[in-house]
PyMOL CGO cylinders between C-alpha atoms (Angstrom):
from pymol import cmd
from pymol.cgo import CYLINDER

trace = [
    CYLINDER, -5.86, -9.31, -13.99, -3.61, -11.66, -12.02, 0.3, 1, 1, 1, 1, 1, 1,
    CYLINDER, -3.61, -11.66, -12.02, -3.90, -10.40, -8.44, 0.3, 1, 1, 1, 1, 1, 1,
    CYLINDER, -3.90, -10.40, -8.44, -2.86, -11.65, -5.04, 0.3, 1, 1, 1, 1, 1, 1,
    CYLINDER, -2.86, -11.65, -5.04, -5.13, -13.85, -3.02, 0.3, 1, 1, 1, 1, 1, 1,
    CYLINDER, -5.13, -13.85, -3.02, -5.46, -13.24, 0.69, 0.3, 1, 1, 1, 1, 1, 1,
    CYLINDER, -5.46, -13.24, 0.69, -3.40, -16.40, 1.40, 0.3, 1, 1, 1, 1, 1, 1,
    CYLINDER, -3.40, -16.40, 1.40, -0.61, -15.27, -0.92, 0.3, 1, 1, 1, 1, 1, 1,
    CYLINDER, -0.61, -15.27, -0.92, -0.50, -11.87, 0.76, 0.3, 1, 1, 1, 1, 1, 1,
    CYLINDER, -0.50, -11.87, 0.76, -0.47, -13.37, 4.25, 0.3, 1, 1, 1, 1, 1, 1,
    CYLINDER, -0.47, -13.37, 4.25, 2.51, -15.52, 3.27, 0.3, 1, 1, 1, 1, 1, 1,
    CYLINDER, 2.51, -15.52, 3.27, 4.61, -12.36, 3.06, 0.3, 1, 1, 1, 1, 1, 1,
    CYLINDER, 4.61, -12.36, 3.06, 4.30, -11.78, 6.79, 0.3, 1, 1, 1, 1, 1, 1,
    CYLINDER, 4.30, -11.78, 6.79, 4.88, -15.44, 7.66, 0.3, 1, 1, 1, 1, 1, 1,
    CYLINDER, 4.88, -15.44, 7.66, 7.78, -16.29, 5.40, 0.3, 1, 1, 1, 1, 1, 1,
    CYLINDER, 7.78, -16.29, 5.40, 9.48, -13.04, 4.51, 0.3, 1, 1, 1, 1, 1, 1,
    CYLINDER, 9.48, -13.04, 4.51, 13.25, -13.30, 4.66, 0.3, 1, 1, 1, 1, 1, 1,
    CYLINDER, 13.25, -13.30, 4.66, 13.54, -9.52, 4.78, 0.3, 1, 1, 1, 1, 1, 1,
    CYLINDER, 13.54, -9.52, 4.78, 11.26, -9.07, 7.78, 0.3, 1, 1, 1, 1, 1, 1,
    CYLINDER, 11.26, -9.07, 7.78, 11.82, -10.81, 11.07, 0.3, 1, 1, 1, 1, 1, 1,
    CYLINDER, 11.82, -10.81, 11.07, 8.72, -11.93, 12.94, 0.3, 1, 1, 1, 1, 1, 1,
    CYLINDER, 8.72, -11.93, 12.94, 7.56, -9.44, 15.58, 0.3, 1, 1, 1, 1, 1, 1,
    CYLINDER, 7.56, -9.44, 15.58, 5.32, -10.06, 18.54, 0.3, 1, 1, 1, 1, 1, 1,
    CYLINDER, 5.32, -10.06, 18.54, 2.84, -7.47, 17.30, 0.3, 1, 1, 1, 1, 1, 1,
    CYLINDER, 2.84, -7.47, 17.30, 2.08, -5.20, 14.39, 0.3, 1, 1, 1, 1, 1, 1,
    CYLINDER, 2.08, -5.20, 14.39, 2.80, -2.22, 16.64, 0.3, 1, 1, 1, 1, 1, 1,
    CYLINDER, 2.80, -2.22, 16.64, 6.29, -3.54, 17.40, 0.3, 1, 1, 1, 1, 1, 1,
    CYLINDER, 6.29, -3.54, 17.40, 7.03, -4.13, 13.71, 0.3, 1, 1, 1, 1, 1, 1,
    CYLINDER, 7.03, -4.13, 13.71, 5.83, -0.66, 12.68, 0.3, 1, 1, 1, 1, 1, 1,
    CYLINDER, 5.83, -0.66, 12.68, 7.79, 0.98, 15.49, 0.3, 1, 1, 1, 1, 1, 1,
    CYLINDER, 7.79, 0.98, 15.49, 10.90, -0.85, 14.31, 0.3, 1, 1, 1, 1, 1, 1,
    CYLINDER, 10.90, -0.85, 14.31, 10.27, 0.25, 10.72, 0.3, 1, 1, 1, 1, 1, 1,
    CYLINDER, 10.27, 0.25, 10.72, 9.85, 3.88, 11.84, 0.3, 1, 1, 1, 1, 1, 1,
    CYLINDER, 9.85, 3.88, 11.84, 13.32, 3.88, 13.42, 0.3, 1, 1, 1, 1, 1, 1,
    CYLINDER, 13.32, 3.88, 13.42, 15.00, 2.92, 10.17, 0.3, 1, 1, 1, 1, 1, 1,
    CYLINDER, 15.00, 2.92, 10.17, 16.77, 5.63, 8.20, 0.3, 1, 1, 1, 1, 1, 1,
    CYLINDER, 16.77, 5.63, 8.20, 14.41, 7.40, 5.84, 0.3, 1, 1, 1, 1, 1, 1,
    CYLINDER, 14.41, 7.40, 5.84, 17.14, 9.02, 3.79, 0.3, 1, 1, 1, 1, 1, 1,
    CYLINDER, 17.14, 9.02, 3.79, 16.97, 8.02, 0.15, 0.3, 1, 1, 1, 1, 1, 1,
    CYLINDER, 16.97, 8.02, 0.15, 13.97, 5.74, 0.69, 0.3, 1, 1, 1, 1, 1, 1,
    CYLINDER, 13.97, 5.74, 0.69, 10.70, 6.18, -1.10, 0.3, 1, 1, 1, 1, 1, 1,
    CYLINDER, 10.70, 6.18, -1.10, 7.86, 6.74, 1.35, 0.3, 1, 1, 1, 1, 1, 1,
    CYLINDER, 7.86, 6.74, 1.35, 4.42, 5.21, 0.92, 0.3, 1, 1, 1, 1, 1, 1,
    CYLINDER, 4.42, 5.21, 0.92, 1.09, 6.12, 2.45, 0.3, 1, 1, 1, 1, 1, 1,
    CYLINDER, 1.09, 6.12, 2.45, -0.66, 2.75, 2.78, 0.3, 1, 1, 1, 1, 1, 1,
    CYLINDER, -0.66, 2.75, 2.78, -4.44, 3.12, 2.81, 0.3, 1, 1, 1, 1, 1, 1,
    CYLINDER, -4.44, 3.12, 2.81, -6.09, 0.11, 4.47, 0.3, 1, 1, 1, 1, 1, 1,
    CYLINDER, -6.09, 0.11, 4.47, -9.08, -1.04, 6.49, 0.3, 1, 1, 1, 1, 1, 1,
    CYLINDER, -9.08, -1.04, 6.49, -8.17, -0.70, 10.16, 0.3, 1, 1, 1, 1, 1, 1,
    CYLINDER, -8.17, -0.70, 10.16, -9.59, -4.01, 11.34, 0.3, 1, 1, 1, 1, 1, 1,
    CYLINDER, -9.59, -4.01, 11.34, -7.64, -6.03, 8.74, 0.3, 1, 1, 1, 1, 1, 1,
    CYLINDER, -7.64, -6.03, 8.74, -4.50, -6.33, 10.86, 0.3, 1, 1, 1, 1, 1, 1,
    CYLINDER, -4.50, -6.33, 10.86, -3.11, -9.53, 9.28, 0.3, 1, 1, 1, 1, 1, 1,
    CYLINDER, -3.11, -9.53, 9.28, -3.50, -8.14, 5.77, 0.3, 1, 1, 1, 1, 1, 1,
    CYLINDER, -3.50, -8.14, 5.77, -1.85, -4.88, 6.84, 0.3, 1, 1, 1, 1, 1, 1,
    CYLINDER, -1.85, -4.88, 6.84, 1.13, -6.64, 8.43, 0.3, 1, 1, 1, 1, 1, 1,
    CYLINDER, 1.13, -6.64, 8.43, 1.58, -8.77, 5.31, 0.3, 1, 1, 1, 1, 1, 1,
    CYLINDER, 1.58, -8.77, 5.31, 1.35, -5.76, 2.97, 0.3, 1, 1, 1, 1, 1, 1,
    CYLINDER, 1.35, -5.76, 2.97, 3.97, -3.94, 5.05, 0.3, 1, 1, 1, 1, 1, 1,
    CYLINDER, 3.97, -3.94, 5.05, 6.27, -6.99, 4.87, 0.3, 1, 1, 1, 1, 1, 1,
    CYLINDER, 6.27, -6.99, 4.87, 5.73, -7.20, 1.11, 0.3, 1, 1, 1, 1, 1, 1,
    CYLINDER, 5.73, -7.20, 1.11, 6.57, -3.51, 0.62, 0.3, 1, 1, 1, 1, 1, 1,
    CYLINDER, 6.57, -3.51, 0.62, 9.48, -3.46, 3.09, 0.3, 1, 1, 1, 1, 1, 1,
    CYLINDER, 9.48, -3.46, 3.09, 11.18, -6.22, 1.05, 0.3, 1, 1, 1, 1, 1, 1,
    CYLINDER, 11.18, -6.22, 1.05, 11.29, -3.68, -1.75, 0.3, 1, 1, 1, 1, 1, 1,
    CYLINDER, 11.29, -3.68, -1.75, 13.23, -1.14, 0.35, 0.3, 1, 1, 1, 1, 1, 1,
    CYLINDER, 13.23, -1.14, 0.35, 10.58, 1.49, 1.06, 0.3, 1, 1, 1, 1, 1, 1,
    CYLINDER, 10.58, 1.49, 1.06, 9.21, 3.14, 4.19, 0.3, 1, 1, 1, 1, 1, 1,
    CYLINDER, 9.21, 3.14, 4.19, 5.53, 2.66, 4.91, 0.3, 1, 1, 1, 1, 1, 1,
    CYLINDER, 5.53, 2.66, 4.91, 3.31, 5.15, 6.74, 0.3, 1, 1, 1, 1, 1, 1,
    CYLINDER, 3.31, 5.15, 6.74, 0.28, 3.77, 8.60, 0.3, 1, 1, 1, 1, 1, 1,
    CYLINDER, 0.28, 3.77, 8.60, -1.99, 6.46, 10.02, 0.3, 1, 1, 1, 1, 1, 1,
    CYLINDER, -1.99, 6.46, 10.02, -3.13, 4.80, 13.23, 0.3, 1, 1, 1, 1, 1, 1,
    CYLINDER, -3.13, 4.80, 13.23, 0.49, 4.29, 14.35, 0.3, 1, 1, 1, 1, 1, 1,
    CYLINDER, 0.49, 4.29, 14.35, 1.12, 8.04, 14.09, 0.3, 1, 1, 1, 1, 1, 1,
    CYLINDER, 1.12, 8.04, 14.09, 1.54, 9.40, 17.63, 0.3, 1, 1, 1, 1, 1, 1,
    CYLINDER, 1.54, 9.40, 17.63, 0.38, 12.84, 16.47, 0.3, 1, 1, 1, 1, 1, 1,
    CYLINDER, 0.38, 12.84, 16.47, -2.93, 11.45, 15.27, 0.3, 1, 1, 1, 1, 1, 1,
    CYLINDER, -2.93, 11.45, 15.27, -5.89, 12.32, 17.56, 0.3, 1, 1, 1, 1, 1, 1,
    CYLINDER, -5.89, 12.32, 17.56, -7.27, 9.47, 19.70, 0.3, 1, 1, 1, 1, 1, 1,
    CYLINDER, -7.27, 9.47, 19.70, -10.76, 9.97, 18.21, 0.3, 1, 1, 1, 1, 1, 1,
    CYLINDER, -10.76, 9.97, 18.21, -11.40, 10.74, 14.56, 0.3, 1, 1, 1, 1, 1, 1,
    CYLINDER, -11.40, 10.74, 14.56, -12.21, 14.36, 13.85, 0.3, 1, 1, 1, 1, 1, 1,
    CYLINDER, -12.21, 14.36, 13.85, -11.48, 17.14, 11.42, 0.3, 1, 1, 1, 1, 1, 1,
    CYLINDER, -11.48, 17.14, 11.42, -7.95, 17.23, 12.84, 0.3, 1, 1, 1, 1, 1, 1,
    CYLINDER, -7.95, 17.23, 12.84, -7.56, 13.57, 11.81, 0.3, 1, 1, 1, 1, 1, 1,
    CYLINDER, -7.56, 13.57, 11.81, -8.68, 14.34, 8.27, 0.3, 1, 1, 1, 1, 1, 1,
    CYLINDER, -8.68, 14.34, 8.27, -6.40, 17.37, 7.97, 0.3, 1, 1, 1, 1, 1, 1,
    CYLINDER, -6.40, 17.37, 7.97, -3.37, 15.40, 9.19, 0.3, 1, 1, 1, 1, 1, 1,
    CYLINDER, -3.37, 15.40, 9.19, -4.09, 12.50, 6.82, 0.3, 1, 1, 1, 1, 1, 1,
    CYLINDER, -4.09, 12.50, 6.82, -4.38, 14.92, 3.90, 0.3, 1, 1, 1, 1, 1, 1,
    CYLINDER, -4.38, 14.92, 3.90, -1.00, 16.45, 4.76, 0.3, 1, 1, 1, 1, 1, 1,
    CYLINDER, -1.00, 16.45, 4.76, 0.70, 13.07, 5.21, 0.3, 1, 1, 1, 1, 1, 1,
    CYLINDER, 0.70, 13.07, 5.21, -0.65, 11.76, 1.89, 0.3, 1, 1, 1, 1, 1, 1,
    CYLINDER, -0.65, 11.76, 1.89, 0.74, 14.83, 0.16, 0.3, 1, 1, 1, 1, 1, 1,
    CYLINDER, 0.74, 14.83, 0.16, 4.14, 14.48, 1.89, 0.3, 1, 1, 1, 1, 1, 1,
    CYLINDER, 4.14, 14.48, 1.89, 4.68, 10.80, 1.02, 0.3, 1, 1, 1, 1, 1, 1,
    CYLINDER, 4.68, 10.80, 1.02, 6.16, 9.88, -2.35, 0.3, 1, 1, 1, 1, 1, 1,
    CYLINDER, 6.16, 9.88, -2.35, 3.61, 7.21, -3.22, 0.3, 1, 1, 1, 1, 1, 1,
    CYLINDER, 3.61, 7.21, -3.22, 0.07, 6.18, -2.32, 0.3, 1, 1, 1, 1, 1, 1,
    CYLINDER, 0.07, 6.18, -2.32, -0.97, 2.53, -2.30, 0.3, 1, 1, 1, 1, 1, 1,
    CYLINDER, -0.97, 2.53, -2.30, -4.52, 1.42, -1.59, 0.3, 1, 1, 1, 1, 1, 1,
    CYLINDER, -4.52, 1.42, -1.59, -4.65, -2.09, -0.07, 0.3, 1, 1, 1, 1, 1, 1,
    CYLINDER, -4.65, -2.09, -0.07, -7.89, -2.89, -1.88, 0.3, 1, 1, 1, 1, 1, 1,
    CYLINDER, -7.89, -2.89, -1.88, -9.47, -5.77, 0.01, 0.3, 1, 1, 1, 1, 1, 1,
    CYLINDER, -9.47, -5.77, 0.01, -13.24, -6.15, -0.20, 0.3, 1, 1, 1, 1, 1, 1,
    CYLINDER, -13.24, -6.15, -0.20, -13.50, -4.54, 3.24, 0.3, 1, 1, 1, 1, 1, 1,
    CYLINDER, -13.50, -4.54, 3.24, -11.31, -1.57, 2.28, 0.3, 1, 1, 1, 1, 1, 1,
    CYLINDER, -11.31, -1.57, 2.28, -13.25, -0.97, -0.94, 0.3, 1, 1, 1, 1, 1, 1,
    CYLINDER, -13.25, -0.97, -0.94, -16.39, -0.61, 1.19, 0.3, 1, 1, 1, 1, 1, 1,
    CYLINDER, -16.39, -0.61, 1.19, -14.75, 1.65, 3.80, 0.3, 1, 1, 1, 1, 1, 1,
    CYLINDER, -14.75, 1.65, 3.80, -15.71, 5.33, 3.73, 0.3, 1, 1, 1, 1, 1, 1,
    CYLINDER, -15.71, 5.33, 3.73, -12.30, 6.36, 5.11, 0.3, 1, 1, 1, 1, 1, 1,
    CYLINDER, -12.30, 6.36, 5.11, -10.34, 4.32, 2.56, 0.3, 1, 1, 1, 1, 1, 1,
    CYLINDER, -10.34, 4.32, 2.56, -12.38, 5.78, -0.29, 0.3, 1, 1, 1, 1, 1, 1,
    CYLINDER, -12.38, 5.78, -0.29, -11.88, 9.28, 1.10, 0.3, 1, 1, 1, 1, 1, 1,
    CYLINDER, -11.88, 9.28, 1.10, -8.11, 8.66, 1.33, 0.3, 1, 1, 1, 1, 1, 1,
    CYLINDER, -8.11, 8.66, 1.33, -8.11, 7.35, -2.24, 0.3, 1, 1, 1, 1, 1, 1,
    CYLINDER, -8.11, 7.35, -2.24, -9.74, 10.60, -3.33, 0.3, 1, 1, 1, 1, 1, 1,
    CYLINDER, -9.74, 10.60, -3.33, -7.01, 12.61, -1.60, 0.3, 1, 1, 1, 1, 1, 1,
    CYLINDER, -7.01, 12.61, -1.60, -4.38, 10.34, -3.15, 0.3, 1, 1, 1, 1, 1, 1,
    CYLINDER, -4.38, 10.34, -3.15, -6.01, 10.94, -6.54, 0.3, 1, 1, 1, 1, 1, 1,
    CYLINDER, -6.01, 10.94, -6.54, -5.56, 14.69, -6.12, 0.3, 1, 1, 1, 1, 1, 1,
    CYLINDER, -5.56, 14.69, -6.12, -1.93, 14.55, -4.97, 0.3, 1, 1, 1, 1, 1, 1,
    CYLINDER, -1.93, 14.55, -4.97, -0.50, 11.43, -6.66, 0.3, 1, 1, 1, 1, 1, 1,
    CYLINDER, -0.50, 11.43, -6.66, -2.49, 10.70, -9.82, 0.3, 1, 1, 1, 1, 1, 1,
    CYLINDER, -2.49, 10.70, -9.82, -1.36, 8.96, -12.07, 0.3, 1, 1, 1, 1, 1, 1,
    CYLINDER, -1.36, 8.96, -12.07, 2.37, 8.37, -11.67, 0.3, 1, 1, 1, 1, 1, 1,
    CYLINDER, 2.37, 8.37, -11.67, 2.49, 7.90, -7.89, 0.3, 1, 1, 1, 1, 1, 1,
    CYLINDER, 2.49, 7.90, -7.89, -0.69, 6.03, -7.02, 0.3, 1, 1, 1, 1, 1, 1,
    CYLINDER, -0.69, 6.03, -7.02, -1.46, 2.32, -7.26, 0.3, 1, 1, 1, 1, 1, 1,
    CYLINDER, -1.46, 2.32, -7.26, -4.11, -0.13, -6.16, 0.3, 1, 1, 1, 1, 1, 1,
    CYLINDER, -4.11, -0.13, -6.16, -2.93, -3.36, -4.51, 0.3, 1, 1, 1, 1, 1, 1,
    CYLINDER, -2.93, -3.36, -4.51, -5.99, -5.55, -5.08, 0.3, 1, 1, 1, 1, 1, 1,
    CYLINDER, -5.99, -5.55, -5.08, -6.37, -8.59, -2.82, 0.3, 1, 1, 1, 1, 1, 1,
    CYLINDER, -6.37, -8.59, -2.82, -9.09, -11.15, -3.43, 0.3, 1, 1, 1, 1, 1, 1,
    CYLINDER, -9.09, -11.15, -3.43, -10.54, -13.62, -0.99, 0.3, 1, 1, 1, 1, 1, 1,
    CYLINDER, -10.54, -13.62, -0.99, -9.30, -17.15, -1.59, 0.3, 1, 1, 1, 1, 1, 1,
    CYLINDER, -9.30, -17.15, -1.59, -11.33, -19.02, -4.19, 0.3, 1, 1, 1, 1, 1, 1,
    CYLINDER, -11.33, -19.02, -4.19, -13.37, -15.96, -5.15, 0.3, 1, 1, 1, 1, 1, 1,
    CYLINDER, -13.37, -15.96, -5.15, -13.41, -13.37, -7.89, 0.3, 1, 1, 1, 1, 1, 1,
    CYLINDER, -13.41, -13.37, -7.89, -12.12, -9.92, -7.07, 0.3, 1, 1, 1, 1, 1, 1,
    CYLINDER, -12.12, -9.92, -7.07, -15.08, -7.61, -6.63, 0.3, 1, 1, 1, 1, 1, 1,
    CYLINDER, -15.08, -7.61, -6.63, -13.33, -4.25, -6.47, 0.3, 1, 1, 1, 1, 1, 1,
    CYLINDER, -13.33, -4.25, -6.47, -15.38, -1.37, -7.78, 0.3, 1, 1, 1, 1, 1, 1,
    CYLINDER, -15.38, -1.37, -7.78, -15.77, 0.28, -11.17, 0.3, 1, 1, 1, 1, 1, 1,
    CYLINDER, -15.77, 0.28, -11.17, -13.99, 3.48, -10.15, 0.3, 1, 1, 1, 1, 1, 1,
    CYLINDER, -13.99, 3.48, -10.15, -10.81, 1.54, -9.28, 0.3, 1, 1, 1, 1, 1, 1,
    CYLINDER, -10.81, 1.54, -9.28, -10.36, 0.86, -13.01, 0.3, 1, 1, 1, 1, 1, 1,
    CYLINDER, -10.36, 0.86, -13.01, -9.06, 4.40, -13.56, 0.3, 1, 1, 1, 1, 1, 1,
    CYLINDER, -9.06, 4.40, -13.56, -6.00, 3.76, -11.36, 0.3, 1, 1, 1, 1, 1, 1,
    CYLINDER, -6.00, 3.76, -11.36, -2.80, 1.82, -11.93, 0.3, 1, 1, 1, 1, 1, 1,
    CYLINDER, -2.80, 1.82, -11.93, -2.82, -1.52, -10.14, 0.3, 1, 1, 1, 1, 1, 1,
    CYLINDER, -2.82, -1.52, -10.14, -0.19, -3.96, -8.95, 0.3, 1, 1, 1, 1, 1, 1,
    CYLINDER, -0.19, -3.96, -8.95, -0.25, -7.30, -10.74, 0.3, 1, 1, 1, 1, 1, 1,
    CYLINDER, -0.25, -7.30, -10.74, 1.77, -10.46, -10.09, 0.3, 1, 1, 1, 1, 1, 1,
    CYLINDER, 1.77, -10.46, -10.09, 3.37, -12.39, -12.92, 0.3, 1, 1, 1, 1, 1, 1,
    CYLINDER, 3.37, -12.39, -12.92, 5.27, -15.66, -13.19, 0.3, 1, 1, 1, 1, 1, 1,
    CYLINDER, 5.27, -15.66, -13.19, 8.37, -16.01, -15.34, 0.3, 1, 1, 1, 1, 1, 1,
    CYLINDER, 8.37, -16.01, -15.34, 9.52, -19.15, -17.14, 0.3, 1, 1, 1, 1, 1, 1,
    CYLINDER, 9.52, -19.15, -17.14, 10.98, -20.60, -13.91, 0.3, 1, 1, 1, 1, 1, 1,
    CYLINDER, 10.98, -20.60, -13.91, 7.80, -19.85, -11.92, 0.3, 1, 1, 1, 1, 1, 1,
    CYLINDER, 7.80, -19.85, -11.92, 9.39, -16.93, -10.08, 0.3, 1, 1, 1, 1, 1, 1,
    CYLINDER, 9.39, -16.93, -10.08, 6.95, -14.19, -9.16, 0.3, 1, 1, 1, 1, 1, 1,
    CYLINDER, 6.95, -14.19, -9.16, 7.47, -10.59, -10.18, 0.3, 1, 1, 1, 1, 1, 1,
    CYLINDER, 7.47, -10.59, -10.18, 5.17, -7.62, -9.79, 0.3, 1, 1, 1, 1, 1, 1,
    CYLINDER, 5.17, -7.62, -9.79, 4.25, -4.84, -12.19, 0.3, 1, 1, 1, 1, 1, 1,
    CYLINDER, 4.25, -4.84, -12.19, 2.31, -1.60, -11.97, 0.3, 1, 1, 1, 1, 1, 1,
    CYLINDER, 2.31, -1.60, -11.97, -0.15, -1.66, -14.85, 0.3, 1, 1, 1, 1, 1, 1,
    CYLINDER, -0.15, -1.66, -14.85, -1.66, 1.66, -15.97, 0.3, 1, 1, 1, 1, 1, 1,
    CYLINDER, -1.66, 1.66, -15.97, -5.20, 2.01, -17.32, 0.3, 1, 1, 1, 1, 1, 1,
    CYLINDER, -5.20, 2.01, -17.32, -3.82, 2.56, -20.84, 0.3, 1, 1, 1, 1, 1, 1,
    CYLINDER, -3.82, 2.56, -20.84, -1.98, -0.79, -20.68, 0.3, 1, 1, 1, 1, 1, 1,
    CYLINDER, -1.98, -0.79, -20.68, 1.53, 0.55, -20.14, 0.3, 1, 1, 1, 1, 1, 1,
    CYLINDER, 1.53, 0.55, -20.14, 3.40, -1.04, -17.30, 0.3, 1, 1, 1, 1, 1, 1,
    CYLINDER, 3.40, -1.04, -17.30, 6.52, -0.76, -15.18, 0.3, 1, 1, 1, 1, 1, 1,
    CYLINDER, 6.52, -0.76, -15.18, 8.17, -3.21, -12.81, 0.3, 1, 1, 1, 1, 1, 1,
    CYLINDER, 8.17, -3.21, -12.81, 7.00, -2.53, -9.26, 0.3, 1, 1, 1, 1, 1, 1,
    CYLINDER, 7.00, -2.53, -9.26, 10.63, -2.28, -8.08, 0.3, 1, 1, 1, 1, 1, 1,
    CYLINDER, 10.63, -2.28, -8.08, 11.33, 0.47, -10.63, 0.3, 1, 1, 1, 1, 1, 1,
    CYLINDER, 11.33, 0.47, -10.63, 8.08, 2.26, -9.83, 0.3, 1, 1, 1, 1, 1, 1,
    CYLINDER, 8.08, 2.26, -9.83, 9.06, 2.31, -6.16, 0.3, 1, 1, 1, 1, 1, 1,
    CYLINDER, 9.06, 2.31, -6.16, 12.47, 3.76, -6.98, 0.3, 1, 1, 1, 1, 1, 1,
    CYLINDER, 12.47, 3.76, -6.98, 10.92, 6.85, -8.50, 0.3, 1, 1, 1, 1, 1, 1,
    CYLINDER, 10.92, 6.85, -8.50, 10.48, 9.59, -5.93, 0.3, 1, 1, 1, 1, 1, 1,
    CYLINDER, 10.48, 9.59, -5.93, 8.03, 12.38, -6.43, 0.3, 1, 1, 1, 1, 1, 1,
    CYLINDER, 8.03, 12.38, -6.43, 9.45, 15.66, -7.56, 0.3, 1, 1, 1, 1, 1, 1,
    CYLINDER, 9.45, 15.66, -7.56, 9.65, 18.26, -4.82, 0.3, 1, 1, 1, 1, 1, 1,
    CYLINDER, 9.65, 18.26, -4.82, 8.18, 21.57, -5.88, 0.3, 1, 1, 1, 1, 1, 1,
    CYLINDER, 8.18, 21.57, -5.88, 9.56, 24.57, -4.04, 0.3, 1, 1, 1, 1, 1, 1,
]
cmd.load_cgo(trace, "trace")
């Protein structure tokens, strides 16, 4: 599996041509929320809350691909302190978004909330609309966890000219370009 290192991920927030540099993550997310959501795929991004740099970089990476990203702690309707109301709202938002991506850093893999969100994503998005974005610490092997192997994951690849492209690779080995995967909206059931 050819996955992003933490340094590679962080480069998306530093050098992204599609995302201007903001003074804070809050400012960048507020700006993203004002963009038109019509015809854009929406993503629930599950992440570890104290990994701000990784989150900002993942948002920059995804925004370059023309999608809207939902981050729970920027939601003004979210309670100030976690509670059953928090869990109920997160469940509803995961269901409403088109896609679910788990920013699978070592910290996130060990987070009870991230694992709970992944379980909710499993119920509402499996297998066509869920993906793991694994990120390994520089110079180390990716630890992950055994249960992550049942989900599609995002993998980077280099072409002949050393350009990077990304694919969603399913557990059965089938794959689709990440750009195409992100163009596919979930079907609305009425």
